[in-house]
Backbone as CSV, one residue per row, in Angstrom:
resi,resn,N_x,N_y,N_z,CA_x,CA_y,CA_z,C_x,C_y,C_z
1,MET,3.620,-3.734,21.942,4.308,-4.859,21.226,5.112,-4.196,20.131
2,PHE,6.315,-4.836,19.996,7.142,-4.191,18.941,7.608,-5.440,18.040
3,ALA,8.289,-4.936,16.860,8.722,-5.886,15.871,9.938,-5.347,15.187
4,ILE,10.824,-6.183,14.744,11.946,-5.738,13.945,11.505,-6.308,12.491
5,VAL,11.358,-5.308,11.540,11.061,-5.744,10.163,12.151,-5.408,9.267
6,ARG,12.209,-6.086,8.096,13.259,-5.821,7.141,12.586,-5.393,5.866
7,THR,12.902,-4.203,5.309,12.388,-3.766,4.045,13.391,-2.887,3.373
8,GLY,13.579,-2.999,2.130,14.495,-2.174,1.366,15.952,-2.479,1.827
9,GLY,16.127,-3.733,2.178,17.593,-3.972,2.648,17.988,-3.507,4.030
10,LYS,17.051,-2.835,4.751,17.418,-2.324,6.132,16.417,-2.929,7.100
11,GLN,16.812,-2.768,8.346,15.927,-3.326,9.401,15.420,-2.092,10.361
12,TYR,14.208,-2.265,10.700,13.601,-1.173,11.492,12.914,-1.728,12.662
13,ARG,12.998,-1.096,13.829,12.200,-1.480,14.966,11.045,-0.576,15.079
14,VAL,9.790,-1.263,14.982,8.492,-0.532,14.916,7.608,-1.123,15.886
15,ALA,6.696,-0.145,16.241,5.580,-0.459,17.161,4.265,0.373,16.647
16,ALA,3.144,0.032,17.177,1.973,0.589,16.685,2.047,2.129,16.889
17,GLY,1.680,2.895,15.920,1.781,4.385,15.918,3.050,5.061,15.545
18,ASP,4.126,4.245,15.321,5.297,4.778,14.850,5.251,5.335,13.481
19,LYS,6.197,6.310,13.267,6.281,6.773,11.829,7.748,6.527,11.220
20,ILE,7.951,5.874,10.202,9.303,5.637,9.706,9.301,5.998,8.209
21,ALA,10.532,6.180,7.757,10.873,6.586,6.423,11.634,5.398,5.836
22,VAL,11.045,4.697,4.802,11.665,3.459,4.306,11.945,3.757,2.778
23,GLU,12.784,2.737,2.215,12.940,3.001,0.680,11.714,2.721,0.102
24,LYS,11.573,3.356,-1.243,10.328,3.354,-1.863,9.502,2.154,-2.027
25,ILE,8.268,2.197,-1.601,7.281,1.044,-1.629,6.244,1.580,-2.672
26,GLU,5.772,0.772,-3.563,4.678,1.178,-4.592,3.501,1.288,-3.786
27,GLY,2.756,2.371,-4.088,1.382,2.736,-3.608,1.217,4.238,-3.473
28,GLU,0.089,4.681,-3.226,-0.305,6.114,-3.013,-0.542,6.373,-1.599
29,ALA,-0.529,7.730,-1.300,-0.970,8.044,0.092,-2.221,7.635,0.447
30,GLY,-2.375,7.080,1.608,-3.587,6.541,2.154,-3.786,5.102,1.951
31,ASP,-2.941,4.323,1.048,-2.975,3.041,0.891,-2.389,2.184,2.073
32,THR,-2.892,0.932,2.312,-2.396,0.151,3.347,-1.510,-0.939,2.908
33,VAL,-0.390,-1.104,3.372,0.701,-2.036,2.927,0.981,-3.035,4.098
34,SER,1.413,-4.179,3.758,1.820,-5.234,4.689,3.296,-5.491,4.648
35,LEU,4.071,-5.406,5.749,5.305,-5.746,5.759,5.552,-7.145,6.352
36,GLY,5.736,-8.015,5.510,5.682,-9.415,6.038,6.895,-9.972,6.459
37,ASP,8.125,-9.442,6.256,9.369,-9.965,6.592,9.719,-9.499,8.044
38,VAL,9.095,-10.124,9.024,9.299,-9.882,10.495,10.417,-10.753,11.019
39,LEU,11.465,-10.117,11.452,12.647,-10.958,12.043,12.458,-11.251,13.490
40,LEU,11.906,-10.296,14.251,11.815,-10.464,15.702,10.510,-9.771,16.228
41,ALA,9.959,-10.263,17.212,8.810,-9.634,17.767,8.981,-9.721,19.307
42,GLY,8.374,-8.813,19.947,8.526,-8.910,21.439,7.510,-8.000,22.155
43,ASP,7.423,-8.155,23.426,6.298,-7.449,24.207,7.145,-7.060,25.457
44,GLY,7.555,-5.938,25.758,8.344,-5.519,26.820,9.630,-6.047,26.741
45,GLY,10.051,-7.002,27.793,11.395,-7.636,27.782,11.258,-9.080,27.214
46,GLU,10.037,-9.500,26.872,9.894,-10.775,26.297,10.034,-10.939,24.820
47,VAL,10.680,-11.924,24.367,10.766,-12.211,22.880,9.710,-13.191,22.512
48,LYS,8.993,-12.815,21.431,7.907,-13.721,21.042,8.207,-14.451,19.738
49,ASP,7.473,-15.432,19.210,7.663,-16.030,17.930,7.161,-15.118,16.885
50,ALA,8.013,-14.861,15.948,7.782,-14.005,14.832,7.161,-14.654,13.632
51,LYS,7.235,-16.020,13.654,6.721,-16.815,12.506,5.121,-16.428,12.290
52,GLY,4.914,-16.047,11.040,3.536,-15.793,10.503,2.960,-14.341,10.884
53,LEU,3.881,-13.543,11.638,3.433,-12.229,12.077,3.612,-11.303,10.812
54,THR,2.846,-10.312,10.645,3.032,-9.241,9.693,2.752,-7.918,10.322
55,VAL,3.377,-6.894,9.723,3.052,-5.565,10.264,2.297,-4.754,9.137
56,SER,1.163,-4.187,9.601,0.495,-3.394,8.655,0.702,-1.933,8.777
57,ALA,0.777,-1.094,7.717,1.249,0.160,7.785,0.498,0.942,6.755
58,GLU,0.315,2.224,6.986,-0.342,3.070,6.052,0.547,3.967,5.445
59,ILE,0.587,4.262,4.054,1.446,5.087,3.438,0.934,6.603,3.668
60,ILE,1.901,7.338,4.299,1.627,8.782,4.501,1.879,9.594,3.345
61,ALA,3.069,9.408,2.816,3.519,10.190,1.519,4.615,9.479,0.834
62,GLN,4.812,9.846,-0.523,6.051,9.410,-1.233,6.832,10.670,-1.319
63,THR,8.128,10.530,-0.919,8.892,11.769,-0.890,10.341,11.356,-1.313
64,ARG,11.177,12.273,-1.187,12.681,12.098,-1.492,13.483,12.658,-0.341
65,GLY,14.601,12.032,-0.159,15.532,12.384,0.939,16.413,13.554,0.550
66,GLU,17.265,13.960,1.521,18.221,15.104,1.223,19.322,14.706,0.113
67,LYS,19.724,15.735,-0.491,20.633,15.429,-1.589,21.977,15.155,-0.946
68,VAL,22.648,14.041,-1.598,23.987,13.778,-1.131,24.893,13.964,-2.383
69,ILE,25.881,14.662,-2.106,26.875,15.095,-3.116,28.048,14.030,-3.135
70,VAL,28.322,13.515,-4.324,29.394,12.518,-4.506,30.443,13.270,-5.298
71,PHE,31.569,13.457,-4.668,32.784,14.125,-5.260,34.017,13.375,-5.491
72,LYS,34.456,13.173,-6.654,35.685,12.375,-6.789,36.782,13.197,-7.328
73,LYS,37.977,12.986,-6.761,39.185,13.877,-7.220,40.252,12.919,-7.286
74,ARG,41.166,13.149,-8.237,42.442,12.452,-8.234,43.525,13.552,-8.300
75,ARG,44.348,13.638,-7.422,45.333,14.790,-7.384,46.293,14.807,-8.476
76,ARG,46.596,15.892,-8.862,47.644,16.121,-10.012,47.318,15.491,-11.223
77,HIS,45.970,15.225,-11.440,45.587,14.581,-12.725,44.397,15.362,-13.385
78,ASN,44.059,16.565,-12.890,43.024,17.391,-13.276,41.723,16.656,-13.539
79,TYR,41.504,15.851,-12.476,40.263,14.938,-12.637,39.385,15.287,-11.433
80,ARG,38.106,15.809,-11.728,37.231,16.188,-10.635,35.792,15.682,-11.322
81,ARG,35.006,15.092,-10.528,33.710,14.612,-10.911,32.676,14.930,-9.687
82,ARG,31.648,15.679,-9.877,30.794,16.087,-8.938,29.259,15.517,-9.372
83,ASN,28.713,14.768,-8.455,27.474,14.163,-8.789,26.543,14.224,-7.666
84,GLY,25.297,14.251,-7.849,24.400,14.262,-6.701,23.378,13.224,-6.797
85,HIS,22.673,12.804,-5.675,21.784,11.793,-5.500,20.821,12.059,-4.518
86,ARG,19.397,11.715,-4.896,18.311,11.973,-3.767,17.669,10.591,-3.840
87,GLN,17.527,9.974,-2.706,17.084,8.782,-2.559,15.379,8.898,-2.446
88,SER,14.648,8.039,-3.268,13.214,8.014,-3.142,12.845,7.342,-1.863
89,LEU,11.922,7.934,-1.039,11.505,7.347,0.286,9.907,7.280,0.404
90,THR,9.520,6.491,1.223,8.079,6.358,1.496,8.011,6.459,2.972
91,LEU,7.054,7.408,3.388,6.784,7.593,4.848,5.694,6.642,5.232
92,LEU,5.879,5.814,6.300,4.906,4.884,6.725,4.428,5.185,8.167
93,ARG,3.245,4.993,8.449,2.585,5.058,9.852,2.224,3.609,10.125
94,ILE,2.846,3.102,11.266,2.619,1.694,11.606,1.181,1.618,12.245
95,LEU,0.302,0.846,11.817,-1.024,0.607,12.262,-1.082,-0.483,13.363
96,ALA,-0.493,-1.632,13.027,-0.669,-2.742,13.902,0.595,-3.583,13.681
97,VAL,0.964,-4.296,14.870,1.932,-5.427,14.760,1.249,-6.654,15.152
98,GLY,1.086,-7.471,14.264,0.301,-8.791,14.480,-0.063,-9.560,13.188
99,ASP,-1.097,-10.315,13.257,-1.635,-11.102,12.055,-2.050,-10.172,10.988
100,ALA,-1.912,-10.545,9.739,-2.261,-9.714,8.608,-3.706,-10.134,8.276
101,LYS,-4.211,-11.145,8.844,-5.650,-11.523,8.505,-6.650,-10.427,9.124
102,LYS,-6.335,-9.886,10.121,-7.100,-8.815,10.611,-7.195,-7.514,9.913
103,ALA,-5.924,-7.070,9.400,-5.752,-5.800,8.629,-5.285,-6.178,7.303
104,ALA,-6.172,-6.518,6.361,-5.643,-6.905,5.101,-5.321,-5.634,4.282
105,PRO,-4.230,-5.677,3.557,-3.868,-4.514,2.660,-4.824,-4.201,1.550
106,LYS,-4.901,-3.039,1.053,-5.814,-2.800,0.011,-5.444,-3.417,-1.244
107,LYS,-3.990,-3.539,-1.523,-3.494,-4.049,-2.741,-3.964,-5.426,-2.877
108,GLU,-3.918,-6.345,-1.785,-4.282,-7.650,-1.859,-5.812,-7.766,-1.984
109,ALA,-6.526,-6.825,-1.541,-8.058,-6.838,-1.491,-8.405,-6.579,-2.997
110,ALA,-7.669,-5.954,-3.804,-8.013,-5.705,-5.055,-7.867,-6.840,-5.997
111,GLN,-7.013,-7.881,-5.633,-6.957,-8.979,-6.302,-8.046,-10.090,-5.829
112,PRO,-8.702,-10.856,-6.836,-9.616,-11.772,-6.378,-8.984,-12.820,-5.549
113,ALA,-9.501,-12.993,-4.378,-9.064,-14.061,-3.412,-9.990,-15.151,-3.481
114,PRO,-9.451,-16.495,-3.340,-10.313,-17.728,-3.400,-11.185,-17.666,-2.104
115,SER,-12.434,-17.797,-2.185,-13.264,-17.829,-1.040,-13.468,-19.288,-0.591
116,LYS,-14.009,-19.445,0.580,-14.319,-20.704,1.179,-15.660,-21.187,0.933
117,VAL,-16.443,-20.436,0.203,-17.775,-20.942,-0.080,-17.700,-22.014,-1.153
118,ALA,-18.432,-23.109,-0.991,-18.315,-24.378,-1.869,-18.669,-23.977,-3.381
119,GLY,-19.618,-23.236,-3.535,-20.064,-22.881,-4.951,-19.005,-22.050,-5.761
120,THR,-18.269,-21.419,-5.089,-17.414,-20.545,-5.885,-15.958,-21.162,-6.051
121,GLU,-15.756,-22.316,-5.617,-14.504,-22.935,-5.852,-14.304,-23.362,-7.285
122,THR,-15.301,-23.497,-8.042,-15.260,-23.795,-9.443,-14.836,-22.517,-10.200
123,ALA,-14.860,-21.306,-9.740,-14.519,-20.122,-10.451,-13.016,-20.147,-10.816
124,PRO,-12.141,-20.467,-10.005,-10.731,-20.504,-10.425,-10.486,-21.506,-11.450
125,ALA,-11.227,-22.594,-11.453,-11.083,-23.670,-12.504,-11.568,-23.033,-13.898
126,ALA,-12.543,-22.279,-13.801,-13.189,-21.578,-15.059,-12.122,-20.478,-15.581
127,GLU,-11.501,-19.784,-14.512,-10.508,-18.826,-14.964,-9.167,-19.534,-15.480
128,ALA,-8.886,-20.799,-15.139,-7.866,-21.598,-15.596,-8.150,-21.975,-17.086
129,ALA,-9.430,-22.294,-17.231,-9.850,-22.711,-18.590,-9.744,-21.612,-19.547
130,ALA,-10.050,-20.393,-19.204,-10.042,-19.187,-20.013,-8.754,-18.956,-20.676
131,PRO,-7.576,-18.932,-20.042,-6.372,-18.856,-20.750,-6.131,-19.927,-21.787
132,ALA,-6.601,-21.154,-21.498,-6.446,-22.212,-22.494,-7.286,-21.825,-23.760
133,ALA,-8.356,-21.275,-23.620,-9.136,-20.803,-24.751,-8.428,-19.810,-25.628
134,GLU,-7.817,-18.919,-24.903,-7.052,-17.880,-25.569,-5.866,-18.504,-26.221
135,LYS,-5.215,-19.542,-25.756,-4.233,-20.144,-26.434,-4.585,-20.761,-27.760
136,LYS,-5.830,-21.356,-27.819,-6.299,-22.041,-28.927,-6.549,-20.908,-30.088
137,THR,-7.040,-19.763,-29.628,-7.272,-18.664,-30.697,-5.986,-18.192,-31.168
138,ALA,-4.947,-18.302,-30.333,-3.578,-17.644,-30.666,-2.849,-18.685,-31.622
139,ALA,-3.209,-19.945,-31.500,-2.438,-20.923,-32.353,-2.641,-20.698,-33.846
140,PRO,-3.847,-20.501,-34.364,-3.895,-20.296,-35.929,-3.076,-19.055,-36.264
141,LYS,-3.015,-18.029,-35.489,-2.201,-16.843,-35.834,-0.683,-17.211,-36.013
142,LYS,-0.233,-18.096,-35.078,1.216,-18.484,-35.156,1.278,-19.417,-36.384
143,ALA,0.307,-20.227,-36.747,0.454,-21.048,-37.966,0.360,-20.197,-39.254
144,ALA,-0.307,-19.208,-39.218,-0.441,-18.325,-40.550,0.894,-17.522,-40.632
145,ALA,1.661,-17.246,-39.533,2.948,-16.528,-39.745,3.969,-17.279,-40.507
146,PRO,4.117,-18.582,-40.280,5.253,-19.351,-41.076,4.817,-19.419,-42.515
147,LYS,3.483,-19.458,-42.969,3.136,-19.462,-44.262,3.584,-18.152,-44.945
148,ALA,3.456,-16.978,-44.167,3.910,-15.778,-44.837,5.337,-15.670,-44.995
149,ALA,6.184,-16.437,-44.140,7.555,-16.472,-44.096,8.080,-17.467,-45.092
150,ALA,7.219,-18.315,-45.609,7.662,-19.449,-46.547,8.115,-18.783,-47.831
151,PRO,7.516,-17.814,-48.438,8.010,-17.387,-49.730,9.408,-16.738,-49.565
152,LYS,9.704,-16.151,-48.446,11.043,-15.465,-48.310,12.038,-16.694,-48.188
153,ALA,11.702,-17.826,-47.629,12.539,-18.972,-47.563,12.879,-19.609,-48.863
154,GLU,11.681,-19.526,-49.694,11.944,-20.061,-51.091,12.885,-19.100,-51.974
155,ALA,12.735,-17.874,-51.735,13.531,-16.955,-52.327,14.994,-17.092,-51.984
156,ALA,15.224,-17.472,-50.689,16.514,-17.554,-50.284,17.180,-18.879,-50.962
157,GLU,16.322,-19.874,-51.099,16.717,-21.183,-51.802,17.020,-20.883,-53.308
158,LYS,16.253,-20.138,-53.938,16.485,-19.832,-55.328,17.717,-19.073,-55.539
159,LYS,18.129,-18.144,-54.625,19.338,-17.347,-54.799,20.545,-18.111,-55.037
160,PRO,20.895,-19.096,-54.241,22.068,-19.896,-54.395,22.090,-20.713,-55.708
161,ALA,20.899,-21.131,-56.107,20.758,-21.924,-57.372,21.034,-21.068,-58.512
162,ALA,20.911,-19.697,-58.419,21.069,-18.848,-59.539,22.566,-18.820,-60.022
163,LYS,23.611,-19.100,-59.039,25.003,-19.033,-59.380,25.368,-20.126,-60.372
164,LYS,26.194,-19.734,-61.257,26.658,-20.865,-62.284,28.123,-21.132,-61.884
165,ALA,28.461,-22.342,-62.189,29.889,-22.884,-61.934,30.750,-22.234,-63.004
166,ALA,31.970,-21.906,-62.669,32.944,-21.297,-63.534,33.344,-22.370,-64.517
167,PRO,33.438,-22.072,-65.815,33.877,-23.114,-66.838,35.423,-23.498,-66.711
168,LYS,35.491,-24.791,-66.985,36.851,-25.366,-66.773,37.773,-24.828,-67.837
169,LYS,39.066,-24.523,-67.395,39.953,-24.006,-68.362,40.741,-25.204,-68.942
170,GLU,40.936,-25.302,-70.234,41.740,-26.361,-70.802,43.193,-25.821,-71.059
171,ALA,44.119,-26.457,-70.568,45.507,-25.991,-70.701,46.292,-26.651,-71.826
């Protein structure tokens, strides 16, 4: 089975076992990543539905491509600019083309996923309540800051009041 995936603004035809070089993807060698933007899938000559399919791949290495020289010149103007560029690349080995549920990437596994057990469904609600408690502790700090700024505001008000009006001239 093969798939056409889009990553880094480019499209690649991949199958299980292929090795490809794509634009830099965050991760270290040995990490498993999931390429979810599948444009087309097929098996032999048949085209299959690509909706919901993901491609799982293992990062082989983080590397850089060949140097590309950019040379600009304008004739008869003594203008020459030489610049070089090396693109950061990630080497991937395609593990499987299919559902991501079977081959979950390590990055997603590190994040706590909601479980289907009835007793643990209250844990996300407790996590949502924890940031609210943090906001309550942060509110007095914000209230204390304007009090410290109040003397500066009073000083600004006193400054214009210190000016005297010019005496009227009698002619």
